[in-house]
N, CA, C and O atoms as a Tripos MOL2 file, in Angstrom:
@<TRIPOS>MOLECULE
protein
  248   247    62     0     0
PROTEIN
NO_CHARGES

@<TRIPOS>ATOM
      1 N         120.3030   71.3500 -163.3780 N.3       1 LEU1
      2 CA        120.6870   69.9430 -163.4240 C.3       1 LEU1
      3 C         121.1630   69.4730 -162.0510 C.2       1 LEU1
      4 O         120.6970   68.4500 -161.5500 O.2       1 LEU1
      5 N         122.0890   70.2140 -161.4400 N.am      2 TYR2
      6 CA        122.6270   69.7950 -160.1560 C.3       2 TYR2
      7 C         121.7610   70.2250 -158.9820 C.2       2 TYR2
      8 O         121.8670   69.6520 -157.8970 O.2       2 TYR2
      9 N         120.9210   71.2080 -159.1740 N.am      3 SER3
     10 CA        120.1160   71.6970 -158.0590 C.3       3 SER3
     11 C         119.1060   70.6650 -157.5780 C.2       3 SER3
     12 O         118.6920   70.7080 -156.4200 O.2       3 SER3
     13 N         118.7030   69.7420 -158.4390 N.am      4 ALA4
     14 CA        117.7520   68.7150 -158.0440 C.3       4 ALA4
     15 C         118.4100   67.6210 -157.2170 C.2       4 ALA4
     16 O         117.7220   66.8460 -156.5530 O.2       4 ALA4
     17 N         119.7290   67.5520 -157.2510 N.am      5 GLN5
     18 CA        120.4470   66.5330 -156.5020 C.3       5 GLN5
     19 C         120.8100   67.0710 -155.1240 C.2       5 GLN5
     20 O         121.2280   68.2210 -154.9900 O.2       5 GLN5
     21 N         120.6460   66.2290 -154.0920 N.am      6 PRO6
     22 CA        120.9970   66.6950 -152.7490 C.3       6 PRO6
     23 C         122.5070   66.8660 -152.6040 C.2       6 PRO6
     24 O         123.2870   66.1680 -153.2500 O.2       6 PRO6
     25 N         122.9050   67.8040 -151.7470 N.am      7 ASN7
     26 CA        124.3250   68.0050 -151.4800 C.3       7 ASN7
     27 C         124.8650   66.8280 -150.6880 C.2       7 ASN7
     28 O         124.1720   66.2610 -149.8440 O.2       7 ASN7
     29 N         126.1030   66.4700 -150.9670 N.am      8 LEU8
     30 CA        126.7360   65.3790 -150.2420 C.3       8 LEU8
     31 C         127.3580   65.9120 -148.9580 C.2       8 LEU8
     32 O         127.7420   67.0790 -148.8730 O.2       8 LEU8
     33 N         127.4480   65.0480 -147.9740 N.am      9 SER9
     34 CA        128.0640   65.4340 -146.7060 C.3       9 SER9
     35 C         129.5800   65.5240 -146.8680 C.2       9 SER9
     36 O         130.1400   65.0840 -147.8720 O.2       9 SER9
     37 N         130.2150   66.0890 -145.8810 N.am     10 ARG10
     38 CA        131.6820   66.1870 -145.9060 C.3      10 ARG10
     39 C         132.3150   64.8060 -145.8930 C.2      10 ARG10
     40 O         133.3280   64.5740 -146.5540 O.2      10 ARG10
     41 N         131.7210   63.8960 -145.1440 N.am     11 LEU11
     42 CA        132.2490   62.5360 -145.0840 C.3      11 LEU11
     43 C         132.1120   61.8450 -146.4390 C.2      11 LEU11
     44 O         133.0240   61.1390 -146.8680 O.2      11 LEU11
     45 N         130.9870   62.0440 -147.1080 N.am     12 SER12
     46 CA        130.8010   61.4750 -148.4420 C.3      12 SER12
     47 C         131.8260   62.0270 -149.4180 C.2      12 SER12
     48 O         132.3950   61.2850 -150.2200 O.2      12 SER12
     49 N         132.0570   63.3280 -149.3480 N.am     13 LEU13
     50 CA        133.0620   63.9380 -150.2210 C.3      13 LEU13
     51 C         134.4510   63.3950 -149.9240 C.2      13 LEU13
     52 O         135.2570   63.2220 -150.8380 O.2      13 LEU13
     53 N         134.7350   63.1270 -148.6640 N.am     14 LEU14
     54 CA        136.0290   62.5630 -148.2930 C.3      14 LEU14
     55 C         136.1830   61.1500 -148.8450 C.2      14 LEU14
     56 O         137.2540   60.7910 -149.3330 O.2      14 LEU14
     57 N         135.1270   60.3490 -148.7720 N.am     15 HIS15
     58 CA        135.1700   59.0010 -149.3490 C.3      15 HIS15
     59 C         135.4520   59.0660 -150.8480 C.2      15 HIS15
     60 O         136.2800   58.3170 -151.3660 O.2      15 HIS15
     61 N         134.7650   59.9580 -151.5290 N.am     16 ILE16
     62 CA        134.9550   60.1070 -152.9760 C.3      16 ILE16
     63 C         136.3710   60.5960 -153.2740 C.2      16 ILE16
     64 O         137.0100   60.1140 -154.2090 O.2      16 ILE16
     65 N         136.8570   61.5430 -152.4910 N.am     17 ALA17
     66 CA        138.2080   62.0740 -152.7040 C.3      17 ALA17
     67 C         139.2660   60.9910 -152.5170 C.2      17 ALA17
     68 O         140.2340   60.9320 -153.2750 O.2      17 ALA17
     69 N         139.0900   60.1400 -151.5200 N.am     18 CYS18
     70 CA        140.0460   59.0450 -151.3010 C.3      18 CYS18
     71 C         140.0590   58.0840 -152.4810 C.2      18 CYS18
     72 O         141.1240   57.6390 -152.9100 O.2      18 CYS18
     73 N         138.9000   57.7690 -152.9980 N.am     19 SER19
     74 CA        138.8280   56.8960 -154.1690 C.3      19 SER19
     75 C         139.4640   57.5580 -155.3840 C.2      19 SER19
     76 O         140.1150   56.8960 -156.1920 O.2      19 SER19
     77 N         139.2720   58.8550 -155.5050 N.am     20 TYR20
     78 CA        139.8630   59.6040 -156.6160 C.3      20 TYR20
     79 C         141.3900   59.5860 -156.5310 C.2      20 TYR20
     80 O         142.0730   59.4580 -157.5470 O.2      20 TYR20
     81 N         141.9110   59.7120 -155.3270 N.am     21 VAL21
     82 CA        143.3660   59.6550 -155.1430 C.3      21 VAL21
     83 C         143.8960   58.2870 -155.5670 C.2      21 VAL21
     84 O         144.9670   58.2010 -156.1680 O.2      21 VAL21
     85 N         143.1630   57.2240 -155.2630 N.am     22 LEU22
     86 CA        143.5830   55.8890 -155.7020 C.3      22 LEU22
     87 C         143.6520   55.8000 -157.2220 C.2      22 LEU22
     88 O         144.5480   55.1520 -157.7640 O.2      22 LEU22
     89 N         142.7190   56.4410 -157.9080 N.am     23 VAL23
     90 CA        142.7510   56.4600 -159.3730 C.3      23 VAL23
     91 C         144.0090   57.1790 -159.8520 C.2      23 VAL23
     92 O         144.6980   56.6930 -160.7500 O.2      23 VAL23
     93 N         144.3090   58.3220 -159.2650 N.am     24 LEU24
     94 CA        145.5050   59.0710 -159.6590 C.3      24 LEU24
     95 C         146.7800   58.2850 -159.3770 C.2      24 LEU24
     96 O         147.7150   58.2970 -160.1770 O.2      24 LEU24
     97 N         146.8120   57.6080 -158.2440 N.am     25 VAL25
     98 CA        147.9810   56.7960 -157.8930 C.3      25 VAL25
     99 C         148.1520   55.6610 -158.8950 C.2      25 VAL25
    100 O         149.2710   55.3590 -159.3110 O.2      25 VAL25
    101 N         147.0520   55.0350 -159.2790 N.am     26 SER26
    102 CA        147.1540   53.9280 -160.2360 C.3      26 SER26
    103 C         147.6080   54.4170 -161.6050 C.2      26 SER26
    104 O         148.2870   53.6870 -162.3280 O.2      26 SER26
    105 N         147.2450   55.6380 -161.9680 N.am     27 LEU27
    106 CA        147.7240   56.1990 -163.2330 C.3      27 LEU27
    107 C         149.2350   56.3880 -163.2170 C.2      27 LEU27
    108 O         149.8980   56.2300 -164.2420 O.2      27 LEU27
    109 N         149.7710   56.7220 -162.0650 N.am     28 ASN28
    110 CA        151.2170   56.9140 -161.9240 C.3      28 ASN28
    111 C         151.9470   55.6300 -161.5560 C.2      28 ASN28
    112 O         153.1720   55.6110 -161.4380 O.2      28 ASN28
    113 N         151.1800   54.5590 -161.3770 N.am     29 GLU29
    114 CA        151.7280   53.2480 -161.0260 C.3      29 GLU29
    115 C         152.5780   53.3060 -159.7630 C.2      29 GLU29
    116 O         153.6530   52.7100 -159.6920 O.2      29 GLU29
    117 N         152.0830   54.0280 -158.7750 N.am     30 ILE30
    118 CA        152.7490   54.1270 -157.4790 C.3      30 ILE30
    119 C         152.0220   53.2050 -156.5060 C.2      30 ILE30
    120 O         150.7920   53.1950 -156.4540 O.2      30 ILE30
    121 N         152.7790   52.4380 -155.7430 N.am     31 ASP31
    122 CA        152.1880   51.5060 -154.7900 C.3      31 ASP31
    123 C         152.5970   51.8990 -153.3790 C.2      31 ASP31
    124 O         153.7580   51.7460 -152.9980 O.2      31 ASP31
    125 N         151.6370   52.4090 -152.6000 N.am     32 PHE32
    126 CA        151.9090   52.8170 -151.2280 C.3      32 PHE32
    127 C         151.5190   51.7420 -150.2140 C.2      32 PHE32
    128 O         151.7020   51.9360 -149.0120 O.2      32 PHE32
    129 N         150.9920   50.6260 -150.6770 N.am     33 SER33
    130 CA        150.5380   49.5980 -149.7510 C.3      33 SER33
    131 C         151.7300   48.8190 -149.1940 C.2      33 SER33
    132 O         152.7690   48.7030 -149.8430 O.2      33 SER33
    133 N         151.5660   48.2990 -148.0040 N.am     34 GLN34
    134 CA        152.6390   47.5250 -147.3780 C.3      34 GLN34
    135 C         152.8670   46.2090 -148.1070 C.2      34 GLN34
    136 O         153.9950   45.7210 -148.1810 O.2      34 GLN34
    137 N         151.8040   45.6400 -148.6420 N.am     35 GLU35
    138 CA        151.9040   44.3400 -149.3090 C.3      35 GLU35
    139 C         152.3500   44.4560 -150.7620 C.2      35 GLU35
    140 O         152.5680   43.4460 -151.4330 O.2      35 GLU35
    141 N         152.4850   45.6850 -151.2450 N.am     36 GLN36
    142 CA        152.8810   45.9300 -152.6410 C.3      36 GLN36
    143 C         151.9120   45.2610 -153.6230 C.2      36 GLN36
    144 O         152.3330   44.6080 -154.5780 O.2      36 GLN36
    145 N         150.6300   45.4320 -153.3760 N.am     37 ASN37
    146 CA        149.6020   44.8880 -154.2660 C.3      37 ASN37
    147 C         148.6690   46.0130 -154.7050 C.2      37 ASN37
    148 O         147.4830   46.0190 -154.3760 O.2      37 ASN37
    149 N         149.2120   46.9420 -155.4350 N.am     38 ALA38
    150 CA        148.4590   48.1300 -155.8630 C.3      38 ALA38
    151 C         147.2910   47.7450 -156.7660 C.2      38 ALA38
    152 O         147.3300   46.7350 -157.4690 O.2      38 ALA38
    153 N         146.2610   48.5710 -156.7260 N.am     39 TYR39
    154 CA        145.1220   48.3730 -157.6100 C.3      39 TYR39
    155 C         145.4890   48.7940 -159.0260 C.2      39 TYR39
    156 O         146.2840   49.7110 -159.2320 O.2      39 TYR39
    157 N         144.8970   48.1110 -159.9940 N.am     40 THR40
    158 CA        145.0670   48.5340 -161.3780 C.3      40 THR40
    159 C         144.1890   49.7590 -161.6120 C.2      40 THR40
    160 O         143.3490   50.1030 -160.7810 O.2      40 THR40
    161 N         144.3930   50.4040 -162.7450 N.am     41 PHE41
    162 CA        143.5650   51.5660 -163.0630 C.3      41 PHE41
    163 C         142.1000   51.1650 -163.1430 C.2      41 PHE41
    164 O         141.2370   51.8690 -162.6190 O.2      41 PHE41
    165 N         141.8100   50.0480 -163.7890 N.am     42 ASN42
    166 CA        140.4130   49.6060 -163.9210 C.3      42 ASN42
    167 C         139.7830   49.3290 -162.5600 C.2      42 ASN42
    168 O         138.6320   49.6930 -162.3190 O.2      42 ASN42
    169 N         140.5330   48.6870 -161.6760 N.am     43 GLU43
    170 CA        140.0120   48.4080 -160.3370 C.3      43 GLU43
    171 C         139.7400   49.6980 -159.5640 C.2      43 GLU43
    172 O         138.6910   49.8500 -158.9380 O.2      43 GLU43
    173 N         140.6900   50.6130 -159.6180 N.am     44 SER44
    174 CA        140.5150   51.8530 -158.8610 C.3      44 SER44
    175 C         139.4100   52.7230 -159.4540 C.2      44 SER44
    176 O         138.6820   53.3830 -158.7130 O.2      44 SER44
    177 N         139.2740   52.7330 -160.7780 N.am     45 PHE45
    178 CA        138.2020   53.5040 -161.4020 C.3      45 PHE45
    179 C         136.8430   52.9050 -161.0540 C.2      45 PHE45
    180 O         135.8800   53.6340 -160.8190 O.2      45 PHE45
    181 N         136.7680   51.5810 -161.0220 N.am     46 HIS46
    182 CA        135.5200   50.9140 -160.6290 C.3      46 HIS46
    183 C         135.1800   51.2480 -159.1750 C.2      46 HIS46
    184 O         134.0150   51.4770 -158.8500 O.2      46 HIS46
    185 N         136.1830   51.2760 -158.3040 N.am     47 MET47
    186 CA        135.9400   51.6370 -156.9040 C.3      47 MET47
    187 C         135.4560   53.0750 -156.7900 C.2      47 MET47
    188 O         134.5690   53.3670 -155.9880 O.2      47 MET47
    189 N         136.0260   53.9750 -157.5830 N.am     48 LEU48
    190 CA        135.5810   55.3710 -157.5740 C.3      48 LEU48
    191 C         134.1260   55.4660 -158.0160 C.2      48 LEU48
    192 O         133.3260   56.1480 -157.3770 O.2      48 LEU48
    193 N         133.7850   54.7930 -159.0950 N.am     49 SER49
    194 CA        132.4010   54.8140 -159.5850 C.3      49 SER49
    195 C         131.4420   54.2550 -158.5460 C.2      49 SER49
    196 O         130.3740   54.8190 -158.3050 O.2      49 SER49
    197 N         131.8260   53.1500 -157.9370 N.am     50 SER50
    198 CA        130.9820   52.5380 -156.9060 C.3      50 SER50
    199 C         130.8250   53.4550 -155.6990 C.2      50 SER50
    200 O         129.7390   53.5690 -155.1310 O.2      50 SER50
    201 N         131.9100   54.1020 -155.3170 N.am     51 THR51
    202 CA        131.8580   55.0190 -154.1740 C.3      51 THR51
    203 C         130.9050   56.1690 -154.4460 C.2      51 THR51
    204 O         130.1000   56.5290 -153.5870 O.2      51 THR51
    205 N         130.9940   56.7460 -155.6340 N.am     52 ILE52
    206 CA        130.1020   57.8580 -155.9830 C.3      52 ILE52
    207 C         128.6480   57.4070 -155.9500 C.2      52 ILE52
    208 O         127.7970   58.0950 -155.3850 O.2      52 ILE52
    209 N         128.3590   56.2650 -156.5460 N.am     53 LEU53
    210 CA        126.9820   55.7560 -156.5490 C.3      53 LEU53
    211 C         126.4920   55.4730 -155.1340 C.2      53 LEU53
    212 O         125.3660   55.8240 -154.7810 O.2      53 LEU53
    213 N         127.3350   54.8400 -154.3250 N.am     54 ASN54
    214 CA        126.9370   54.5180 -152.9520 C.3      54 ASN54
    215 C         126.6920   55.7690 -152.1200 C.2      54 ASN54
    216 O         125.7400   55.8190 -151.3410 O.2      54 ASN54
    217 N         127.5310   56.7650 -152.2770 N.am     55 GLU55
    218 CA        127.3560   57.9970 -151.5030 C.3      55 GLU55
    219 C         126.1000   58.7480 -151.9420 C.2      55 GLU55
    220 O         125.4160   59.3480 -151.1130 O.2      55 GLU55
    221 N         125.7970   58.7180 -153.2180 N.am     56 ARG56
    222 CA        124.5630   59.3670 -153.6910 C.3      56 ARG56
    223 C         123.3380   58.6250 -153.1770 C.2      56 ARG56
    224 O         122.3460   59.2480 -152.7970 O.2      56 ARG56
    225 N         123.4030   57.2790 -153.1630 N.am     57 LYS57
    226 CA        122.2880   56.4880 -152.6380 C.3      57 LYS57
    227 C         122.1040   56.7540 -151.1520 C.2      57 LYS57
    228 O         120.9790   56.8980 -150.6730 O.2      57 LYS57
    229 N         123.2090   56.8190 -150.4290 N.am     58 ARG58
    230 CA        123.1500   57.0540 -148.9860 C.3      58 ARG58
    231 C         122.4750   58.3870 -148.6890 C.2      58 ARG58
    232 O         121.7010   58.4960 -147.7390 O.2      58 ARG58
    233 N         122.7630   59.3880 -149.4920 N.am     59 LYS59
    234 CA        122.1690   60.7120 -149.2870 C.3      59 LYS59
    235 C         120.6690   60.6860 -149.5720 C.2      59 LYS59
    236 O         119.8960   61.3580 -148.8890 O.2      59 LYS59
    237 N         120.2520   59.9130 -150.5780 N.am     60 LYS60
    238 CA        118.8290   59.8390 -150.9210 C.3      60 LYS60
    239 C         118.0270   59.1260 -149.8460 C.2      60 LYS60
    240 O         116.8580   59.4430 -149.6290 O.2      60 LYS60
    241 N         118.6470   58.1670 -149.1730 N.am     61 ILE61
    242 CA        117.9510   57.3920 -148.1480 C.3      61 ILE61
    243 C         117.6320   58.2540 -146.9410 C.2      61 ILE61
    244 O         116.5630   58.1100 -146.3470 O.2      61 ILE61
    245 N         118.5370   59.1460 -146.5670 N.am     62 LYS62
    246 CA        118.3580   59.9640 -145.3570 C.3      62 LYS62
    247 C         117.2840   60.9860 -145.5050 C.2      62 LYS62
    248 O         117.0210   61.7450 -144.5730 O.2      62 LYS62
@<TRIPOS>BOND
     1     1     2 1
     2     2     3 1
     3     3     4 2
     4     3     5 am
     5     5     6 1
     6     6     7 1
     7     7     8 2
     8     7     9 am
     9     9    10 1
    10    10    11 1
    11    11    12 2
    12    11    13 am
    13    13    14 1
    14    14    15 1
    15    15    16 2
    16    15    17 am
    17    17    18 1
    18    18    19 1
    19    19    20 2
    20    19    21 am
    21    21    22 1
    22    22    23 1
    23    23    24 2
    24    23    25 am
    25    25    26 1
    26    26    27 1
    27    27    28 2
    28    27    29 am
    29    29    30 1
    30    30    31 1
    31    31    32 2
    32    31    33 am
    33    33    34 1
    34    34    35 1
    35    35    36 2
    36    35    37 am
    37    37    38 1
    38    38    39 1
    39    39    40 2
    40    39    41 am
    41    41    42 1
    42    42    43 1
    43    43    44 2
    44    43    45 am
    45    45    46 1
    46    46    47 1
    47    47    48 2
    48    47    49 am
    49    49    50 1
    50    50    51 1
    51    51    52 2
    52    51    53 am
    53    53    54 1
    54    54    55 1
    55    55    56 2
    56    55    57 am
    57    57    58 1
    58    58    59 1
    59    59    60 2
    60    59    61 am
    61    61    62 1
    62    62    63 1
    63    63    64 2
    64    63    65 am
    65    65    66 1
    66    66    67 1
    67    67    68 2
    68    67    69 am
    69    69    70 1
    70    70    71 1
    71    71    72 2
    72    71    73 am
    73    73    74 1
    74    74    75 1
    75    75    76 2
    76    75    77 am
    77    77    78 1
    78    78    79 1
    79    79    80 2
    80    79    81 am
    81    81    82 1
    82    82    83 1
    83    83    84 2
    84    83    85 am
    85    85    86 1
    86    86    87 1
    87    87    88 2
    88    87    89 am
    89    89    90 1
    90    90    91 1
    91    91    92 2
    92    91    93 am
    93    93    94 1
    94    94    95 1
    95    95    96 2
    96    95    97 am
    97    97    98 1
    98    98    99 1
    99    99   100 2
   100    99   101 am
   101   101   102 1
   102   102   103 1
   103   103   104 2
   104   103   105 am
   105   105   106 1
   106   106   107 1
   107   107   108 2
   108   107   109 am
   109   109   110 1
   110   110   111 1
   111   111   112 2
   112   111   113 am
   113   113   114 1
   114   114   115 1
   115   115   116 2
   116   115   117 am
   117   117   118 1
   118   118   119 1
   119   119   120 2
   120   119   121 am
   121   121   122 1
   122   122   123 1
   123   123   124 2
   124   123   125 am
   125   125   126 1
   126   126   127 1
   127   127   128 2
   128   127   129 am
   129   129   130 1
   130   130   131 1
   131   131   132 2
   132   131   133 am
   133   133   134 1
   134   134   135 1
   135   135   136 2
   136   135   137 am
   137   137   138 1
   138   138   139 1
   139   139   140 2
   140   139   141 am
   141   141   142 1
   142   142   143 1
   143   143   144 2
   144   143   145 am
   145   145   146 1
   146   146   147 1
   147   147   148 2
   148   147   149 am
   149   149   150 1
   150   150   151 1
   151   151   152 2
   152   151   153 am
   153   153   154 1
   154   154   155 1
   155   155   156 2
   156   155   157 am
   157   157   158 1
   158   158   159 1
   159   159   160 2
   160   159   161 am
   161   161   162 1
   162   162   163 1
   163   163   164 2
   164   163   165 am
   165   165   166 1
   166   166   167 1
   167   167   168 2
   168   167   169 am
   169   169   170 1
   170   170   171 1
   171   171   172 2
   172   171   173 am
   173   173   174 1
   174   174   175 1
   175   175   176 2
   176   175   177 am
   177   177   178 1
   178   178   179 1
   179   179   180 2
   180   179   181 am
   181   181   182 1
   182   182   183 1
   183   183   184 2
   184   183   185 am
   185   185   186 1
   186   186   187 1
   187   187   188 2
   188   187   189 am
   189   189   190 1
   190   190   191 1
   191   191   192 2
   192   191   193 am
   193   193   194 1
   194   194   195 1
   195   195   196 2
   196   195   197 am
   197   197   198 1
   198   198   199 1
   199   199   200 2
   200   199   201 am
   201   201   202 1
   202   202   203 1
   203   203   204 2
   204   203   205 am
   205   205   206 1
   206   206   207 1
   207   207   208 2
   208   207   209 am
   209   209   210 1
   210   210   211 1
   211   211   212 2
   212   211   213 am
   213   213   214 1
   214   214   215 1
   215   215   216 2
   216   215   217 am
   217   217   218 1
   218   218   219 1
   219   219   220 2
   220   219   221 am
   221   221   222 1
   222   222   223 1
   223   223   224 2
   224   223   225 am
   225   225   226 1
   226   226   227 1
   227   227   228 2
   228   227   229 am
   229   229   230 1
   230   230   231 1
   231   231   232 2
   232   231   233 am
   233   233   234 1
   234   234   235 1
   235   235   236 2
   236   235   237 am
   237   237   238 1
   238   238   239 1
   239   239   240 2
   240   239   241 am
   241   241   242 1
   242   242   243 1
   243   243   244 2
   244   243   245 am
   245   245   246 1
   246   246   247 1
   247   247   248 2
@<TRIPOS>SUBSTRUCTURE
     1 LEU1         2 RESIDUE 1 A LEU
     2 TYR2         6 RESIDUE 1 A TYR
     3 SER3        10 RESIDUE 1 A SER
     4 ALA4        14 RESIDUE 1 A ALA
     5 GLN5        18 RESIDUE 1 A GLN
     6 PRO6        22 RESIDUE 1 A PRO
     7 ASN7        26 RESIDUE 1 A ASN
     8 LEU8        30 RESIDUE 1 A LEU
     9 SER9        34 RESIDUE 1 A SER
    10 ARG10       38 RESIDUE 1 A ARG
    11 LEU11       42 RESIDUE 1 A LEU
    12 SER12       46 RESIDUE 1 A SER
    13 LEU13       50 RESIDUE 1 A LEU
    14 LEU14       54 RESIDUE 1 A LEU
    15 HIS15       58 RESIDUE 1 A HIS
    16 ILE16       62 RESIDUE 1 A ILE
    17 ALA17       66 RESIDUE 1 A ALA
    18 CYS18       70 RESIDUE 1 A CYS
    19 SER19       74 RESIDUE 1 A SER
    20 TYR20       78 RESIDUE 1 A TYR
    21 VAL21       82 RESIDUE 1 A VAL
    22 LEU22       86 RESIDUE 1 A LEU
    23 VAL23       90 RESIDUE 1 A VAL
    24 LEU24       94 RESIDUE 1 A LEU
    25 VAL25       98 RESIDUE 1 A VAL
    26 SER26      102 RESIDUE 1 A SER
    27 LEU27      106 RESIDUE 1 A LEU
    28 ASN28      110 RESIDUE 1 A ASN
    29 GLU29      114 RESIDUE 1 A GLU
    30 ILE30      118 RESIDUE 1 A ILE
    31 ASP31      122 RESIDUE 1 A ASP
    32 PHE32      126 RESIDUE 1 A PHE
    33 SER33      130 RESIDUE 1 A SER
    34 GLN34      134 RESIDUE 1 A GLN
    35 GLU35      138 RESIDUE 1 A GLU
    36 GLN36      142 RESIDUE 1 A GLN
    37 ASN37      146 RESIDUE 1 A ASN
    38 ALA38      150 RESIDUE 1 A ALA
    39 TYR39      154 RESIDUE 1 A TYR
    40 THR40      158 RESIDUE 1 A THR
    41 PHE41      162 RESIDUE 1 A PHE
    42 ASN42      166 RESIDUE 1 A ASN
    43 GLU43      170 RESIDUE 1 A GLU
    44 SER44      174 RESIDUE 1 A SER
    45 PHE45      178 RESIDUE 1 A PHE
    46 HIS46      182 RESIDUE 1 A HIS
    47 MET47      186 RESIDUE 1 A MET
    48 LEU48      190 RESIDUE 1 A LEU
    49 SER49      194 RESIDUE 1 A SER
    50 SER50      198 RESIDUE 1 A SER
    51 THR51      202 RESIDUE 1 A THR
    52 ILE52      206 RESIDUE 1 A ILE
    53 LEU53      210 RESIDUE 1 A LEU
    54 ASN54      214 RESIDUE 1 A ASN
    55 GLU55      218 RESIDUE 1 A GLU
    56 ARG56      222 RESIDUE 1 A ARG
    57 LYS57      226 RESIDUE 1 A LYS
    58 ARG58      230 RESIDUE 1 A ARG
    59 LYS59      234 RESIDUE 1 A LYS
    60 LYS60      238 RESIDUE 1 A LYS
    61 ILE61      242 RESIDUE 1 A ILE
    62 LYS62      246 RESIDUE 1 A LYS
């Protein structure tokens, strides 16, 4: 199943990891931003999903 998918670069994995951390932060309702405008769980989960899709598309293009 996974062997047909290309491996992601380290930078792609870092982008995904950062988005994942935002999801975890939103679950704990912690706001690290200077403006105190934290993302909701739905917003951060949507960003994570979008990041994963974008990174997979980027890998397919190369």
